[in-house]
DRENPA-3360 file (N, C-alpha, C; in nm, 2 decimals, always signed):
BEGIN
1 = MRSKLFVP = +22.32/+21.30/-6.05/+22.32/+21.46/-5.97/+22.38/+21.55/-6.09 ~ +22.30/+21.59/-6.15/+22.36/+21.71/-6.29/+22.38/+21.84/-6.24 ~ +22.30/+21.87/-6.10/+22.29/+22.00/-6.00/+22.31/+21.99/-5.87 ~ +22.37/+22.05/-5.81/+22.40/+22.04/-5.65/+22.40/+22.17/-5.59 ~ +22.29/+22.21/-5.54/+22.26/+22.37/-5.54/+22.32/+22.37/-5.35 ~ +22.43/+22.47/-5.32/+22.47/+22.53/-5.20/+22.34/+22.59/-5.10 ~ +22.32/+22.55/-4.99/+22.25/+22.65/-4.90/+22.33/+22.66/-4.77 ~ +22.34/+22.78/-4.74/+22.46/+22.80/-4.61/+22.32/+22.73/-4.49;
9 = CTRPELFA = +22.37/+22.70/-4.38/+22.28/+22.64/-4.30/+22.24/+22.74/-4.18 ~ +22.31/+22.86/-4.21/+22.23/+22.96/-4.12/+22.12/+23.03/-4.17 ~ +22.08/+22.94/-4.29/+21.97/+23.03/-4.35/+21.86/+22.95/-4.39 ~ +21.82/+22.85/-4.27/+21.69/+22.76/-4.28/+21.55/+22.81/-4.36 ~ +21.57/+22.97/-4.38/+21.44/+23.01/-4.48/+21.47/+22.98/-4.58 ~ +21.57/+22.89/-4.64/+21.61/+22.85/-4.80/+21.62/+22.72/-4.79 ~ +21.61/+22.64/-4.66/+21.61/+22.50/-4.72/+21.47/+22.45/-4.79 ~ +21.32/+22.49/-4.76/+21.21/+22.43/-4.83/+21.25/+22.49/-4.96;
17 = KALDSAAD = +21.31/+22.58/-5.01/+21.30/+22.65/-5.13/+21.40/+22.56/-5.19 ~ +21.53/+22.53/-5.16/+21.62/+22.43/-5.23/+21.55/+22.30/-5.22 ~ +21.48/+22.26/-5.17/+21.45/+22.09/-5.12/+21.30/+22.10/-5.27 ~ +21.23/+22.23/-5.27/+21.13/+22.24/-5.40/+21.19/+22.24/-5.53 ~ +21.37/+22.30/-5.52/+21.39/+22.37/-5.67/+21.42/+22.23/-5.75 ~ +21.47/+22.27/-5.90/+21.50/+22.16/-5.96/+21.63/+22.07/-5.97 ~ +21.71/+22.15/-5.87/+21.82/+22.08/-5.85/+21.82/+21.91/-5.81 ~ +21.89/+21.85/-5.88/+21.92/+21.72/-5.84/+21.96/+21.70/-5.67;
25 = GICLDLED = +22.04/+21.76/-5.65/+22.08/+21.75/-5.48/+22.10/+21.87/-5.43 ~ +22.10/+21.90/-5.32/+22.14/+22.02/-5.22/+22.26/+21.97/-5.16 ~ +22.31/+22.05/-5.09/+22.43/+22.06/-5.00/+22.43/+22.15/-4.91 ~ +22.42/+22.13/-4.79/+22.39/+22.22/-4.65/+22.55/+22.22/-4.65 ~ +22.59/+22.37/-4.62/+22.71/+22.39/-4.62/+22.75/+22.44/-4.43 ~ +22.81/+22.36/-4.39/+22.86/+22.41/-4.26/+22.99/+22.49/-4.26 ~ +23.05/+22.50/-4.37/+23.22/+22.54/-4.36/+23.20/+22.71/-4.43 ~ +23.25/+22.68/-4.54/+23.28/+22.85/-4.55/+23.18/+22.96/-4.56;
33 = AVSEARKD = +23.04/+22.88/-4.57/+22.93/+22.98/-4.58/+22.89/+22.99/-4.42 ~ +22.96/+22.97/-4.36/+22.92/+22.99/-4.21/+23.04/+23.05/-4.11 ~ +22.99/+23.16/-4.05/+23.13/+23.22/-3.96/+23.15/+23.16/-3.83 ~ +23.27/+23.20/-3.79/+23.30/+23.04/-3.68/+23.22/+23.12/-3.57 ~ +23.15/+23.19/-3.53/+23.08/+23.25/-3.44/+22.94/+23.21/-3.42 ~ +22.87/+23.14/-3.53/+22.76/+23.07/-3.57/+22.76/+22.89/-3.62 ~ +22.88/+22.84/-3.58/+22.89/+22.71/-3.59/+22.79/+22.63/-3.57 ~ +22.78/+22.68/-3.41/+22.69/+22.55/-3.37/+22.55/+22.59/-3.38;
41 = EARDCVRQ = +22.49/+22.72/-3.39/+22.40/+22.77/-3.49/+22.35/+22.70/-3.59 ~ +22.43/+22.67/-3.66/+22.43/+22.65/-3.82/+22.37/+22.47/-3.79 ~ +22.48/+22.41/-3.70/+22.45/+22.25/-3.68/+22.32/+22.21/-3.59 ~ +22.27/+22.33/-3.53/+22.14/+22.32/-3.49/+22.03/+22.32/-3.62 ~ +22.06/+22.36/-3.68/+21.94/+22.42/-3.79/+21.96/+22.31/-3.89 ~ +22.07/+22.23/-3.93/+22.07/+22.12/-4.00/+22.00/+21.99/-3.93 ~ +22.03/+22.01/-3.77/+21.96/+21.88/-3.69/+21.79/+21.90/-3.70 ~ +21.77/+22.00/-3.69/+21.62/+22.03/-3.70/+21.58/+22.03/-3.85;
49 = LLAGVDAA = +21.64/+22.03/-3.96/+21.55/+21.99/-4.10/+21.58/+21.85/-4.08 ~ +21.66/+21.78/-4.03/+21.69/+21.64/-4.08/+21.62/+21.56/-3.98 ~ +21.56/+21.61/-3.89/+21.46/+21.54/-3.79/+21.32/+21.56/-3.85 ~ +21.30/+21.64/-3.94/+21.17/+21.64/-4.00/+21.13/+21.56/-4.10 ~ +21.02/+21.56/-4.18/+20.99/+21.46/-4.28/+21.05/+21.52/-4.44 ~ +21.07/+21.65/-4.46/+21.11/+21.71/-4.55/+21.18/+21.65/-4.66 ~ +21.33/+21.64/-4.56/+21.49/+21.58/-4.64/+21.46/+21.44/-4.72 ~ +21.37/+21.39/-4.62/+21.41/+21.23/-4.65/+21.28/+21.22/-4.76;
57 = ADGKTLIV = +21.17/+21.29/-4.75/+21.05/+21.23/-4.89/+21.12/+21.32/-4.98 ~ +21.19/+21.41/-4.98/+21.20/+21.45/-5.14/+21.27/+21.41/-5.26 ~ +21.36/+21.29/-5.22/+21.40/+21.20/-5.31/+21.53/+21.31/-5.37 ~ +21.56/+21.40/-5.33/+21.70/+21.45/-5.38/+21.79/+21.39/-5.29 ~ +21.92/+21.42/-5.35/+22.06/+21.39/-5.29/+22.11/+21.48/-5.21 ~ +22.08/+21.45/-5.07/+22.09/+21.52/-4.95/+22.29/+21.56/-4.92 ~ +22.33/+21.62/-4.92/+22.48/+21.59/-4.88/+22.49/+21.72/-4.79 ~ +22.61/+21.72/-4.71/+22.61/+21.82/-4.60/+22.80/+21.83/-4.58;
65 = RVNAMDTP = +22.80/+21.96/-4.66/+22.95/+22.01/-4.65/+23.00/+22.02/-4.47 ~ +23.08/+21.94/-4.43/+23.14/+21.96/-4.29/+23.26/+22.04/-4.30 ~ +23.33/+22.07/-4.16/+23.46/+22.12/-4.16/+23.56/+22.05/-4.19 ~ +23.69/+22.12/-4.23/+23.79/+22.03/-4.23/+23.84/+21.96/-4.10 ~ +23.88/+21.86/-4.12/+23.94/+21.75/-3.99/+24.02/+21.83/-3.92 ~ +24.12/+21.92/-3.96/+24.22/+22.01/-3.87/+24.15/+22.11/-3.82 ~ +24.02/+22.11/-3.78/+23.94/+22.24/-3.75/+23.90/+22.17/-3.61 ~ +23.85/+22.26/-3.53/+23.79/+22.20/-3.38/+23.61/+22.15/-3.41;
73 = HFERDVAA = +23.60/+22.22/-3.54/+23.43/+22.18/-3.57/+23.41/+22.02/-3.63 ~ +23.51/+21.95/-3.70/+23.50/+21.85/-3.73/+23.41/+21.75/-3.70 ~ +23.48/+21.72/-3.57/+23.42/+21.56/-3.48/+23.26/+21.61/-3.45 ~ +23.22/+21.75/-3.43/+23.09/+21.79/-3.36/+22.99/+21.81/-3.48 ~ +23.06/+21.82/-3.62/+22.99/+21.83/-3.73/+22.94/+21.70/-3.78 ~ +23.03/+21.60/-3.78/+22.99/+21.46/-3.80/+22.87/+21.41/-3.73 ~ +22.91/+21.41/-3.58/+22.83/+21.39/-3.51/+22.66/+21.43/-3.46 ~ +22.64/+21.54/-3.56/+22.55/+21.62/-3.58/+22.48/+21.58/-3.69;
81 = VAMPGVHL = +22.52/+21.55/-3.82/+22.45/+21.54/-3.92/+22.46/+21.42/-3.97 ~ +22.54/+21.27/-3.93/+22.51/+21.14/-3.98/+22.39/+21.12/-3.90 ~ +22.31/+21.13/-4.01/+22.16/+21.10/-3.95/+22.08/+21.06/-4.09 ~ +21.96/+20.97/-4.07/+21.90/+20.93/-4.17/+21.83/+21.03/-4.24 ~ +21.87/+21.00/-4.39/+21.83/+21.06/-4.52/+21.96/+21.19/-4.55 ~ +22.05/+21.15/-4.49/+22.22/+21.21/-4.56/+22.25/+21.10/-4.63 ~ +22.27/+21.16/-4.77/+22.34/+21.05/-4.85/+22.48/+21.06/-4.87 ~ +22.54/+21.19/-4.85/+22.71/+21.22/-4.86/+22.70/+21.34/-4.77;
89 = VNLPKPES = +22.83/+21.30/-4.74/+22.94/+21.38/-4.64/+23.05/+21.45/-4.71 ~ +23.04/+21.57/-4.73/+23.13/+21.62/-4.83/+23.24/+21.67/-4.74 ~ +23.38/+21.63/-4.77/+23.47/+21.63/-4.68/+23.56/+21.77/-4.73 ~ +23.62/+21.85/-4.70/+23.68/+21.95/-4.77/+23.82/+21.92/-4.73 ~ +23.94/+21.97/-4.80/+24.07/+21.96/-4.80/+24.13/+21.81/-4.71 ~ +24.08/+21.71/-4.78/+24.17/+21.58/-4.70/+24.29/+21.59/-4.75 ~ +24.37/+21.55/-4.68/+24.52/+21.60/-4.70/+24.60/+21.43/-4.73 ~ +24.51/+21.33/-4.68/+24.59/+21.19/-4.67/+24.48/+21.05/-4.68;
97 = PAHVQAAA = +24.54/+20.96/-4.74/+24.44/+20.84/-4.72/+24.38/+20.83/-4.58 ~ +24.49/+20.87/-4.49/+24.45/+20.84/-4.34/+24.37/+20.92/-4.31 ~ +24.34/+21.07/-4.34/+24.25/+21.16/-4.34/+24.10/+21.10/-4.37 ~ +24.11/+21.06/-4.51/+23.99/+20.96/-4.52/+23.89/+20.88/-4.46 ~ +24.02/+20.76/-4.41/+23.98/+20.66/-4.32/+23.93/+20.70/-4.19 ~ +23.96/+20.80/-4.12/+23.96/+20.88/-4.01/+23.83/+20.92/-4.00 ~ +23.81/+21.00/-4.13/+23.65/+21.08/-4.14/+23.56/+20.95/-4.16 ~ +23.60/+20.85/-4.24/+23.47/+20.76/-4.23/+23.47/+20.69/-4.11;
105 = EAIERAER = +23.56/+20.66/-4.05/+23.52/+20.58/-3.88/+23.44/+20.66/-3.80 ~ +23.46/+20.82/-3.85/+23.38/+20.88/-3.75/+23.24/+20.92/-3.83 ~ +23.23/+20.89/-3.93/+23.11/+20.89/-4.00/+23.01/+20.74/-3.94 ~ +23.11/+20.64/-3.90/+23.02/+20.51/-3.87/+23.00/+20.50/-3.72 ~ +23.06/+20.59/-3.65/+23.03/+20.61/-3.50/+22.89/+20.71/-3.52 ~ +22.91/+20.81/-3.57/+22.80/+20.86/-3.56/+22.65/+20.80/-3.60 ~ +22.66/+20.70/-3.74/+22.59/+20.65/-3.76/+22.52/+20.56/-3.67 ~ +22.60/+20.47/-3.58/+22.54/+20.40/-3.49/+22.47/+20.47/-3.38;
113 = THGVTTPI = +22.45/+20.61/-3.37/+22.44/+20.67/-3.24/+22.27/+20.66/-3.31 ~ +22.30/+20.70/-3.42/+22.18/+20.78/-3.48/+22.08/+20.67/-3.55 ~ +22.15/+20.56/-3.56/+22.06/+20.47/-3.59/+22.03/+20.47/-3.75 ~ +22.14/+20.51/-3.79/+22.16/+20.50/-3.94/+22.21/+20.39/-4.03 ~ +22.10/+20.30/-4.10/+22.10/+20.17/-4.13/+22.17/+20.19/-4.29 ~ +22.17/+20.29/-4.40/+22.23/+20.31/-4.49/+22.35/+20.37/-4.48 ~ +22.45/+20.32/-4.54/+22.60/+20.39/-4.51/+22.57/+20.53/-4.57 ~ +22.65/+20.61/-4.50/+22.66/+20.77/-4.58/+22.78/+20.77/-4.67;
121 = GLLLNIET = +22.79/+20.84/-4.77/+22.88/+20.80/-4.85/+23.00/+20.94/-4.82 ~ +23.12/+20.93/-4.89/+23.18/+21.05/-4.89/+23.23/+21.13/-5.02 ~ +23.20/+21.26/-5.03/+23.24/+21.32/-5.13/+23.36/+21.45/-5.09 ~ +23.45/+21.37/-5.17/+23.61/+21.44/-5.11/+23.65/+21.58/-5.20 ~ +23.67/+21.68/-5.15/+23.70/+21.79/-5.23/+23.85/+21.80/-5.25 ~ +23.87/+21.80/-5.39/+24.02/+21.81/-5.45/+24.04/+21.94/-5.46 ~ +24.10/+22.03/-5.35/+24.13/+22.16/-5.37/+24.25/+22.24/-5.32 ~ +24.35/+22.13/-5.29/+24.50/+22.16/-5.27/+24.58/+22.11/-5.32;
129 = PSALRMAS = +24.70/+22.16/-5.37/+24.79/+22.09/-5.46/+24.81/+21.93/-5.41 ~ +24.85/+21.91/-5.28/+24.86/+21.78/-5.24/+24.76/+21.67/-5.27 ~ +24.65/+21.74/-5.27/+24.50/+21.63/-5.26/+24.51/+21.60/-5.44 ~ +24.52/+21.74/-5.53/+24.53/+21.67/-5.69/+24.63/+21.60/-5.72 ~ +24.78/+21.61/-5.63/+24.85/+21.47/-5.67/+24.80/+21.37/-5.63 ~ +24.75/+21.34/-5.52/+24.70/+21.19/-5.46/+24.59/+21.19/-5.45 ~ +24.49/+21.23/-5.59/+24.38/+21.25/-5.57/+24.34/+21.11/-5.58 ~ +24.40/+20.98/-5.66/+24.34/+20.85/-5.72/+24.37/+20.81/-5.54;
137 = QLALAHPR = +24.48/+20.83/-5.48/+24.46/+20.71/-5.34/+24.40/+20.81/-5.25 ~ +24.33/+20.92/-5.27/+24.22/+20.97/-5.15/+24.14/+20.89/-5.22 ~ +24.07/+20.87/-5.34/+23.94/+20.83/-5.38/+23.96/+20.67/-5.35 ~ +24.08/+20.60/-5.33/+24.09/+20.44/-5.32/+24.09/+20.41/-5.15 ~ +24.11/+20.55/-5.08/+24.13/+20.49/-4.93/+24.00/+20.42/-4.87 ~ +23.89/+20.45/-4.90/+23.79/+20.39/-4.82/+23.65/+20.33/-4.93 ~ +23.60/+20.25/-4.91/+23.46/+20.24/-4.97/+23.38/+20.31/-4.95 ~ +23.35/+20.39/-4.86/+23.24/+20.51/-4.87/+23.28/+20.62/-4.93;
145 = VKGLQLGL = +23.38/+20.63/-5.04/+23.41/+20.71/-5.08/+23.35/+20.70/-5.23 ~ +23.24/+20.82/-5.26/+23.18/+20.80/-5.39/+23.22/+20.90/-5.50 ~ +23.26/+21.00/-5.47/+23.33/+21.09/-5.57/+23.43/+21.18/-5.55 ~ +23.47/+21.25/-5.63/+23.59/+21.34/-5.61/+23.51/+21.47/-5.67 ~ +23.55/+21.56/-5.59/+23.48/+21.71/-5.63/+23.59/+21.80/-5.65 ~ +23.59/+21.89/-5.78/+23.72/+21.96/-5.77/+23.66/+22.09/-5.73 ~ +23.73/+22.17/-5.65/+23.73/+22.29/-5.61/+23.86/+22.40/-5.67 ~ +23.78/+22.48/-5.78/+23.92/+22.52/-5.81/+23.94/+22.68/-5.77;
153 = GDLFEPLG = +23.85/+22.74/-5.70/+23.90/+22.86/-5.64/+24.02/+22.82/-5.54 ~ +24.02/+22.72/-5.43/+24.08/+22.68/-5.34/+24.21/+22.64/-5.39 ~ +24.20/+22.57/-5.50/+24.31/+22.52/-5.56/+24.39/+22.64/-5.61 ~ +24.34/+22.74/-5.71/+24.40/+22.84/-5.81/+24.45/+22.95/-5.72 ~ +24.35/+22.99/-5.66/+24.35/+23.11/-5.60/+24.47/+23.17/-5.51 ~ +24.54/+23.09/-5.41/+24.65/+23.07/-5.34/+24.77/+23.05/-5.41 ~ +24.76/+23.01/-5.56/+24.90/+23.00/-5.63/+24.88/+23.09/-5.70 ~ +24.79/+23.22/-5.73/+24.80/+23.30/-5.82/+24.75/+23.28/-5.96;
161 = IARRAPEA = +24.67/+23.11/-5.97/+24.64/+23.09/-6.12/+24.52/+23.16/-6.12 ~ +24.47/+23.21/-6.24/+24.36/+23.27/-6.32/+24.28/+23.16/-6.28 ~ +24.17/+23.21/-6.25/+24.07/+23.13/-6.21/+23.98/+23.08/-6.34 ~ +23.97/+23.18/-6.43/+23.91/+23.15/-6.58/+24.02/+23.10/-6.67 ~ +24.13/+23.07/-6.67/+24.19/+23.05/-6.73/+24.23/+22.90/-6.80 ~ +24.15/+22.88/-6.93/+24.09/+22.76/-6.97/+24.20/+22.63/-6.97 ~ +24.35/+22.68/-7.00/+24.44/+22.56/-7.01/+24.43/+22.50/-6.82 ~ +24.41/+22.58/-6.75/+24.46/+22.56/-6.63/+24.33/+22.47/-6.56;
169 = IQQAMFAV = +24.22/+22.53/-6.59/+24.11/+22.43/-6.57/+24.10/+22.32/-6.66 ~ +24.10/+22.32/-6.79/+24.10/+22.19/-6.83/+24.23/+22.07/-6.74 ~ +24.33/+22.13/-6.74/+24.44/+22.02/-6.70/+24.39/+21.98/-6.53 ~ +24.31/+22.06/-6.47/+24.29/+22.01/-6.35/+24.16/+21.91/-6.37 ~ +24.09/+21.97/-6.45/+23.95/+21.91/-6.45/+24.01/+21.73/-6.51 ~ +24.09/+21.75/-6.62/+24.12/+21.60/-6.68/+24.19/+21.52/-6.55 ~ +24.29/+21.56/-6.46/+24.36/+21.49/-6.35/+24.27/+21.41/-6.24 ~ +24.15/+21.52/-6.23/+24.07/+21.48/-6.12/+23.97/+21.36/-6.20;
177 = RIAAGEAG = +23.91/+21.36/-6.33/+23.85/+21.28/-6.41/+23.93/+21.13/-6.42 ~ +24.09/+21.16/-6.44/+24.14/+21.02/-6.44/+24.16/+20.94/-6.30 ~ +24.17/+21.04/-6.21/+24.18/+20.97/-6.10/+24.05/+20.90/-6.04 ~ +23.96/+20.98/-6.06/+23.80/+20.93/-6.03/+23.82/+20.80/-6.10 ~ +23.81/+20.76/-6.22/+23.83/+20.67/-6.30/+23.89/+20.53/-6.24 ~ +24.02/+20.59/-6.19/+24.09/+20.49/-6.17/+24.01/+20.43/-6.03 ~ +23.97/+20.48/-5.94/+23.91/+20.44/-5.83/+23.77/+20.38/-5.90 ~ +23.68/+20.41/-5.95/+23.56/+20.38/-6.01/+23.46/+20.45/-5.92;
185 = VYAYDSAF = +23.51/+20.57/-5.91/+23.38/+20.70/-5.82/+23.36/+20.81/-5.95 ~ +23.25/+20.88/-5.93/+23.24/+20.97/-6.03/+23.33/+21.08/-5.98 ~ +23.33/+21.21/-6.07/+23.40/+21.33/-6.07/+23.27/+21.45/-6.09 ~ +23.29/+21.53/-6.01/+23.19/+21.64/-5.97/+23.27/+21.74/-6.01 ~ +23.20/+21.86/-6.10/+23.29/+21.99/-6.09/+23.26/+22.09/-6.00 ~ +23.33/+22.19/-6.01/+23.36/+22.27/-5.91/+23.23/+22.38/-5.92 ~ +23.22/+22.48/-5.81/+23.14/+22.58/-5.84/+23.22/+22.75/-5.89 ~ +23.12/+22.82/-5.98/+23.13/+22.91/-6.02/+23.09/+23.05/-5.98;
193 = ADIRDAEG = +23.18/+23.08/-5.95/+23.12/+23.25/-5.85/+23.09/+23.35/-5.90 ~ +23.10/+23.38/-6.05/+23.05/+23.50/-6.11/+22.85/+23.47/-6.18 ~ +22.79/+23.48/-6.06/+22.65/+23.43/-6.09/+22.59/+23.54/-6.22 ~ +22.66/+23.61/-6.26/+22.58/+23.69/-6.37/+22.63/+23.67/-6.47 ~ +22.72/+23.58/-6.47/+22.79/+23.52/-6.64/+22.74/+23.40/-6.63 ~ +22.61/+23.35/-6.70/+22.55/+23.25/-6.72/+22.64/+23.18/-6.81 ~ +22.69/+23.24/-6.92/+22.75/+23.18/-7.06/+22.89/+23.16/-7.04 ~ +22.98/+23.20/-6.93/+23.09/+23.14/-6.85/+23.02/+23.01/-6.76;
201 = FRAEAKLA = +22.92/+23.03/-6.73/+22.88/+22.90/-6.65/+22.86/+22.80/-6.71 ~ +22.83/+22.80/-6.82/+22.73/+22.71/-6.94/+22.87/+22.67/-6.99 ~ +22.96/+22.74/-7.01/+23.11/+22.70/-7.12/+23.16/+22.61/-7.03 ~ +23.20/+22.62/-6.89/+23.25/+22.54/-6.78/+23.21/+22.43/-6.76 ~ +23.05/+22.39/-6.76/+22.98/+22.31/-6.75/+23.01/+22.22/-6.84 ~ +22.99/+22.27/-6.99/+23.00/+22.17/-7.10/+23.15/+22.11/-7.12 ~ +23.28/+22.22/-7.11/+23.39/+22.12/-7.08/+23.39/+22.03/-6.98 ~ +23.33/+22.03/-6.85/+23.32/+21.95/-6.74/+23.24/+21.80/-6.81;
209 = RNLGFLGK = +23.14/+21.85/-6.88/+23.08/+21.71/-6.93/+23.16/+21.65/-7.03 ~ +23.24/+21.77/-7.10/+23.29/+21.65/-7.26/+23.44/+21.58/-7.15 ~ +23.48/+21.63/-7.03/+23.57/+21.55/-6.97/+23.50/+21.47/-6.86 ~ +23.39/+21.40/-6.89/+23.34/+21.30/-6.82/+23.27/+21.31/-6.65 ~ +23.24/+21.46/-6.62/+23.19/+21.47/-6.52/+23.07/+21.45/-6.50 ~ +23.00/+21.44/-6.36/+22.88/+21.38/-6.35/+22.79/+21.50/-6.35 ~ +22.82/+21.63/-6.29/+22.72/+21.75/-6.27/+22.84/+21.85/-6.22 ~ +22.79/+21.97/-6.21/+22.84/+22.09/-6.17/+22.76/+22.15/-6.01;
217 = TCIHPSQV = +22.83/+22.18/-5.95/+22.78/+22.27/-5.81/+22.75/+22.36/-5.89 ~ +22.63/+22.42/-5.77/+22.57/+22.55/-5.81/+22.57/+22.66/-5.66 ~ +22.58/+22.79/-5.72/+22.56/+22.84/-5.58/+22.45/+22.95/-5.57 ~ +22.37/+22.91/-5.70/+22.24/+23.03/-5.68/+22.19/+22.94/-5.78 ~ +22.05/+22.98/-5.74/+21.93/+22.93/-5.83/+21.91/+22.90/-5.94 ~ +21.99/+23.05/-6.04/+21.98/+23.06/-6.16/+22.07/+22.95/-6.23 ~ +22.15/+22.90/-6.17/+22.27/+22.85/-6.23/+22.18/+22.68/-6.25 ~ +22.10/+22.64/-6.13/+22.05/+22.51/-6.19/+22.02/+22.46/-6.32;
225 = AIANEVFR = +21.97/+22.50/-6.39/+21.85/+22.51/-6.49/+21.97/+22.48/-6.59 ~ +22.06/+22.56/-6.62/+22.18/+22.53/-6.71/+22.26/+22.39/-6.67 ~ +22.30/+22.40/-6.54/+22.35/+22.25/-6.49/+22.26/+22.12/-6.56 ~ +22.16/+22.16/-6.56/+22.04/+22.04/-6.59/+22.04/+22.02/-6.71 ~ +22.06/+22.16/-6.78/+22.06/+22.10/-6.93/+22.17/+22.05/-7.00 ~ +22.27/+22.12/-6.94/+22.43/+22.05/-6.98/+22.45/+21.93/-6.97 ~ +22.40/+21.88/-6.82/+22.45/+21.76/-6.82/+22.36/+21.61/-6.87 ~ +22.27/+21.68/-6.91/+22.14/+21.58/-6.94/+22.19/+21.52/-7.09;
233 = PTDDEIAH = +22.18/+21.37/-7.12/+22.20/+21.34/-7.23/+22.13/+21.36/-7.39 ~ +22.19/+21.41/-7.46/+22.09/+21.49/-7.57/+22.01/+21.38/-7.62 ~ +21.92/+21.44/-7.69/+21.83/+21.30/-7.79/+21.92/+21.23/-7.88 ~ +22.00/+21.28/-7.95/+22.09/+21.21/-8.04/+22.14/+21.08/-7.97 ~ +22.23/+21.15/-7.86/+22.33/+21.06/-7.75/+22.20/+20.93/-7.75 ~ +22.08/+20.97/-7.69/+22.00/+20.87/-7.62/+21.97/+20.76/-7.76 ~ +21.94/+20.83/-7.85/+21.90/+20.71/-7.99/+22.01/+20.65/-8.05 ~ +22.13/+20.72/-8.04/+22.25/+20.62/-8.02/+22.29/+20.52/-7.95;
241 = ACKVVEAA = +22.27/+20.54/-7.85/+22.29/+20.45/-7.74/+22.21/+20.33/-7.75 ~ +22.07/+20.37/-7.76/+21.99/+20.26/-7.76/+22.01/+20.19/-7.91 ~ +22.06/+20.22/-7.98/+22.10/+20.13/-8.12/+22.22/+20.06/-8.04 ~ +22.32/+20.11/-8.03/+22.41/+20.04/-7.97/+22.40/+19.93/-7.88 ~ +22.31/+19.96/-7.79/+22.31/+19.90/-7.68/+22.24/+19.76/-7.75 ~ +22.09/+19.76/-7.82/+22.06/+19.67/-7.92/+22.13/+19.61/-8.00 ~ +22.25/+19.65/-8.08/+22.33/+19.61/-8.13/+22.44/+19.52/-8.07 ~ +22.47/+19.53/-7.92/+22.53/+19.49/-7.87/+22.45/+19.34/-7.84;
249 = READAKGI = +22.35/+19.35/-7.77/+22.29/+19.21/-7.79/+22.27/+19.12/-7.90 ~ +22.26/+19.17/-8.01/+22.27/+19.08/-8.12/+22.40/+19.04/-8.15 ~ +22.48/+19.12/-8.13/+22.61/+19.06/-8.15/+22.69/+18.96/-8.04 ~ +22.65/+18.97/-7.91/+22.67/+18.87/-7.81/+22.60/+18.74/-7.85 ~ +22.49/+18.76/-7.90/+22.42/+18.61/-7.93/+22.47/+18.56/-8.03 ~ +22.55/+18.65/-8.13/+22.64/+18.56/-8.24/+22.77/+18.55/-8.24 ~ +22.81/+18.59/-8.13/+22.93/+18.56/-8.12/+23.06/+18.67/-8.16 ~ +23.00/+18.80/-8.20/+23.07/+18.91/-8.29/+23.10/+19.02/-8.19;
257 = GAYVVDGK = +23.28/+19.03/-8.18/+23.32/+19.12/-8.05/+23.30/+19.26/-8.13 ~ +23.32/+19.29/-8.27/+23.29/+19.46/-8.28/+23.23/+19.42/-8.40 ~ +23.14/+19.56/-8.40/+23.05/+19.59/-8.53/+23.03/+19.70/-8.56 ~ +22.99/+19.76/-8.64/+22.92/+19.87/-8.69/+22.79/+19.94/-8.66 ~ +22.78/+20.05/-8.61/+22.65/+20.13/-8.57/+22.66/+20.26/-8.63 ~ +22.56/+20.32/-8.71/+22.56/+20.44/-8.74/+22.70/+20.46/-8.85 ~ +22.77/+20.40/-8.88/+22.88/+20.38/-8.96/+23.02/+20.43/-8.85 ~ +22.97/+20.38/-8.71/+23.12/+20.42/-8.65/+23.11/+20.24/-8.58;
265 = MIDIPFVL = +23.30/+20.20/-8.54/+23.28/+20.10/-8.50/+23.26/+20.06/-8.36 ~ +23.22/+19.99/-8.36/+23.18/+19.97/-8.20/+23.25/+19.82/-8.13 ~ +23.29/+19.87/-7.99/+23.32/+19.72/-7.93/+23.31/+19.77/-7.78 ~ +23.38/+19.68/-7.68/+23.29/+19.70/-7.55/+23.33/+19.83/-7.48 ~ +23.45/+19.92/-7.50/+23.42/+20.08/-7.45/+23.31/+20.13/-7.47 ~ +23.26/+20.11/-7.61/+23.15/+20.21/-7.66/+23.02/+20.13/-7.57 ~ +23.00/+20.04/-7.58/+22.90/+19.96/-7.53/+22.93/+20.00/-7.38 ~ +22.99/+20.00/-7.32/+22.97/+20.03/-7.16/+22.95/+20.20/-7.14;
273 = RARAIVES = +22.99/+20.28/-7.26/+22.95/+20.42/-7.25/+22.79/+20.43/-7.27 ~ +22.74/+20.35/-7.39/+22.63/+20.36/-7.45/+22.53/+20.32/-7.33 ~ +22.57/+20.22/-7.26/+22.43/+20.17/-7.14/+22.43/+20.26/-7.03 ~ +22.59/+20.30/-7.02/+22.54/+20.42/-6.92/+22.43/+20.55/-6.95 ~ +22.45/+20.61/-7.07/+22.41/+20.70/-7.13/+22.23/+20.63/-7.13 ~ +22.20/+20.52/-7.15/+22.08/+20.45/-7.15/+22.02/+20.45/-7.00 ~ +22.13/+20.43/-6.91/+22.07/+20.42/-6.76/+22.05/+20.55/-6.71 ~ +22.13/+20.64/-6.75/+22.10/+20.78/-6.73/+21.96/+20.85/-6.80;
281 = ARGLGLLP = +21.95/+20.80/-6.90/+21.81/+20.85/-6.96/+21.70/+20.80/-6.88 ~ +21.71/+20.65/-6.83/+21.59/+20.63/-6.77/+21.54/+20.71/-6.65 ~ +21.70/+20.67/-6.57/+21.69/+20.74/-6.43/+21.63/+20.89/-6.42 ~ +21.62/+20.97/-6.58/+21.58/+21.12/-6.57/+21.45/+21.09/-6.66 ~ +21.41/+21.02/-6.68/+21.25/+20.97/-6.70/+21.26/+21.02/-6.85 ~ +21.36/+20.98/-6.94/+21.36/+21.02/-7.09/+21.37/+20.89/-7.14 ~ +21.37/+20.78/-7.11/+21.33/+20.65/-7.15/+21.25/+20.54/-7.06 ~ +21.16/+20.47/-7.10/+21.07/+20.38/-6.99/+21.15/+20.30/-6.94;
289 = G = +21.15/+20.25/-6.81/+21.22/+20.15/-6.74/+21.25/+20.03/-6.81;
% end
């Protein structure tokens, strides 16, 4: 999921456009994009979409961002959206492993009600100081957790940290990526609010990619193509990875533990990375299956 496009749930006229877009995933937002007075309306719009065939047939990763657990909306959100076709529930501001476990239990109850047979995963927002400190504990709290998503605006603004400060961004990204790595889940990058600054979006996406993030959140369709380009493995990376994978097969057959490919010493960590690149390239249709 190189790109994930946010769609306000009170804008059902945008649903079809988002599903037809080049985004790998769409995130139907019940939280920040919906005013208090329109929460019920937003849930109804999501229910109507999920009851149709478009969302299930589209092939995109379908995510719903619910309201935080300390709001009166969380239980009703989950009960409304834990339906067939939803891949992930995006949980804002988890405060503890117990919060994550309680969210997973709420999703499981709703799944039974709606006859969901494929478990819905959790994408946890890391957007508070406490969540950043305990990010690995949150990620390890339940098997439903599939990824950690960095929320730089919510994390930085209350602390007076400049949203565009590169040293702060890099430290927060690194901390989330290492926590995700400890838990064996993916790290996903934050939204970028300045829609007009395409190069700023691109630079932040490149930093995230270099730190091992899976993709970047998009708040406008114009950002999708940039995210897809940045998080796509390059032709050179694919070619080198294919060589490494083939060399690994030959080395395994000969009982060799370390060897050289394109002048670089290769051992297990490099092979694992190469296999991931090849798998990604195949998933994007850049290599034959």
